[in-house]
N, C-alpha and C positions, 0 to 999 in steps of 0.2 A: 703569685708573682704579679707585680704591678706592671702597668704599661711601660713605665720607664725602664724597669729591669728587662722586660722583653725586648725593647728597642736596643738596649745596650748589648744584649746577647746576639741580636741580629747583626749589629755593626761589628761585633767581635768575630762572628762567623765569617763575615765578608772579608775582614782583614786576614783571617786564617787561610782562606782559599785564594788570596792574592788580589782581591778587589780593593785597591787603594786609591782609586780616582773615579770620579763620575764625569760623564760627558753629556748627560741629559737628565731630565727630570724622571724619566721612566726607564726601568731595566729593559735590556734588549738581549734576546737569546740569539747570539751570533751563529750558533750551530744551525738553528732553524733558518736563519737568513741565508746561510751558505747553501743549504739544501734547496731552498726556494729559488735561489739564483740559478742553480744547475737546472732545475725544472723549467724555469722561465726561458733559459737559453735553448732548451730542447724544443720549444714551441715554434713551428714554422712561421717566419715573418712574411709580411706581404711584400709586394714589389717595391714598396717605398722604404722597406727595412724596419717597419714597426709592426707591432701586433695588430691583428684585426680589431675593429671596434666592438665586434660581438665578443661574448665571453669566450675565453680560451678553453681548450679541451680540459676535461676533468683531470685533476691532478696537477695542472699547471698553475703557477702563481707568478704574477708579475711583481717584482720587488719595487716598492715605491722609491723615488729619488727626489731630491730637492728640485723645486721649480727652476727651469732654465738651465738645468745641469746637462740636459741632452741624454740620449740613450747611452748607457755604458756598454762596453764590448762584452760579448759572451765569453764563456770560459775558454773555448777553443780559440777565439779571435784574440783574446788577451795573451794567451801563451804564444801564439804565432807572432804577434807583434813584439813580444818580449824577445823571442829568438832573433827576429830581424834586427831589432835595435842593439841587442847584445853583440851580434856578429859584426856589426859595423864599428864597434869600439876597438881602436888600435892601442889605446893606453888605458891605464886605470882611471885617469882623469876623464877620459872620454866615457868610460863606463859610468862614472859618477854622474856626469852630465845627462847621460841617457836615463838613469834612474830618476833624476830630479824632474825630468820632463815626462816620465812614463806615468800614465793614468790607468793602467790595467789592473792595479791591485787596490781593492777597496780600503785596505788598512791605511793607505796614505791619507784618506779623508779624516780619520780619527786620530792619527798620530801627530805629535808635535814636530818631530824632526825625522829626517832620513838618517838611519844608522847604518853606515856603509862598512867601514873597516877602520882599524888603526894598526900601527906597527910599520914594519919595513916592507915596501912593495917588492923587494928582491929577497925576501926571507927564504931560508931553507926549510923552515918549519911553519906550516899554516894550520890554524885551528878554526873549526867552524862549529858554532853552537846552533841553538834553535831560533830564538827571536829576542829582540830587545825587551828589557824590563822598563820600569818607570824611570829609574835614574838614567838609564841609557837613552831613553826617549827625550828626556829633558836636556841632556848634554850632547846628544847626537853622536855618541861614541859607544862601541860595544864593550861589554864587560868592565864597567866602571863602578858597579855597586859592590856589595859584599862578595858576590861570586867572583868578581874581577879581582878583588884583593886576594882571595884564596888562589885564583889562577896565577897571580904574580908569584906567590909563595911556592906554588907547585913547580913553576918554571925555574925559579931561583934554586930550588933543591937539586936540580940537575945542571946548575951553572949556566942557565940560559936567561938572558934579560928579556923582559917583555918588549923592549924596543927592537929586539932582533927577530921577532916573530911577527906574523900577520894574523890578526884575529877578525873574524866576521861571523855572520849568521846565515841560516838558510832563508830567513825572511828579514827584510830591511826596515820594516816599520813595526812598531809595537802593537800587538793585538790588545784590544780593550780588556782591562782587568787581568792582564798577563795570562789570558787563556791560551791554550794550545792552538797554533795556527791550523786552519782547515787545510785539507789536501789541495783545494783550489788555490789558496793563498801561497802555499809552498810551491805548487807547480808553476805559478806565474812568475815567481821570483827565481826559480831554478836556472833558467837560461842565463841570468846575470851572475848567479853563483858559479856556474860552470865556466863562464867567460873569465871571471875573476881568478879562478884556479888556473886557467890556461895562461893568463897574463903573468901571474906570479910565478908559476912553474916551480913549486917547492920540491924539495927532495922527499919530504915526509908530510903527509896530510893526516890530521887527526880530527875525528868527529867527536863532539862533546854532547853526550846525551842520546837517548833513543831516537827522537825525531830526526836529528841530523844524520845519524847512522842509517836510518831507513831511507832518507832522501838521497844520500850520496852513495851508499853501498848497495841499495836495493835489497837489503836484508829485512826479514820480518821478525827475527829473533831479538830479544832484549839485549841491552848492553852487557848484562851479566854473562851472557853466553858469547857475545862477540868480542869482548875485551880479551886482550892477551893473544889475539890472532892478527895476522897480517893479510890484507886484501890489496887489490890494485884498483886505482881509479883512472879512467881514461875516457876521453871524448874523441869524436871523429877528427877533430882538428889538432889533436895532440900527437906529437911524434913518438911519445913513449909513455908508458903507464907510470903512475905515481904510487909509491908504497903508502898504504893507508891503514890506519887502525882506529879502533873506537875506544873511548874512555867515558867514565861517568862524568856528567856535567858537574861543575863546581857547586852549583846551587843544590844539587842532589847530595853532594858530599857534606854540605853544611847541615842538611837535615838527617843524613845518615853517616855520621863520622866513622862507623864501623867499617866502611868500605875504603877508608883512606889507606889501609895497608895494601889492598889490592891495587889501588891507584898508584902507590909508590912503586910497585913492581912494573906497572905499565910505563911509568915515567922512565924507569931504568932501561926498559926495552927501547923506548924512543931515543934515549941518549945513545944507546949502543948502535941503533940503526943510523944515526946521524954521524957516527964516527967511522962507519964502514967505508 
């Protein structure tokens, strides 16, 4: 194999696993950075709020940041700030403004656009996926790529227009390379997701894919075991629970068309629930 053939194979592998954009000359292991961030936040700060000049305790690593960017909030501080800002939002527009000024999620620094929601703010049906992809990041709208086109067809099959539902994600900025959001990234966005659900107050809430089901339902089982069942979603500020179910993500269905039959059954259940 020549060097050129090897390079082509490497590029093809990156495309196969979802790496379709580069944001720097060197690869970055985001999972390692997330772990280091958690370790760094656990190191006791000095009275000035920064780490001591001497070496931190063994096992602690300080994540480097661009010059003049200032110290970023720790994981707990970021989540607390997210809850405080989300609670103050009285409308969905207020919530968007809060997200646009929120700096507690590191994904914001690498994403092109905030991907908040699209659809009807008063929708009876709300769908929540995992995270934006490359096309969503460029356009600032969720589910606009191939998975979005399939989602439109899925809704049309039960006589529901995409314009009549509200679609969002558990994370509002695209993770580099379309990787899975880290638990910290999901946790810091969750207060805004919960507030969005509270403001929309849909009759039916649908999680699309495993990560969304885990985040909103608190379940550890896969979608294959969760689909076809009904749960309830409720926060302390809600006056009533919302009927909630899980479905396969449209992107998964594009890769695994054999699950479309099961998804059709799920869609019929949702249609029946909406007519009750």
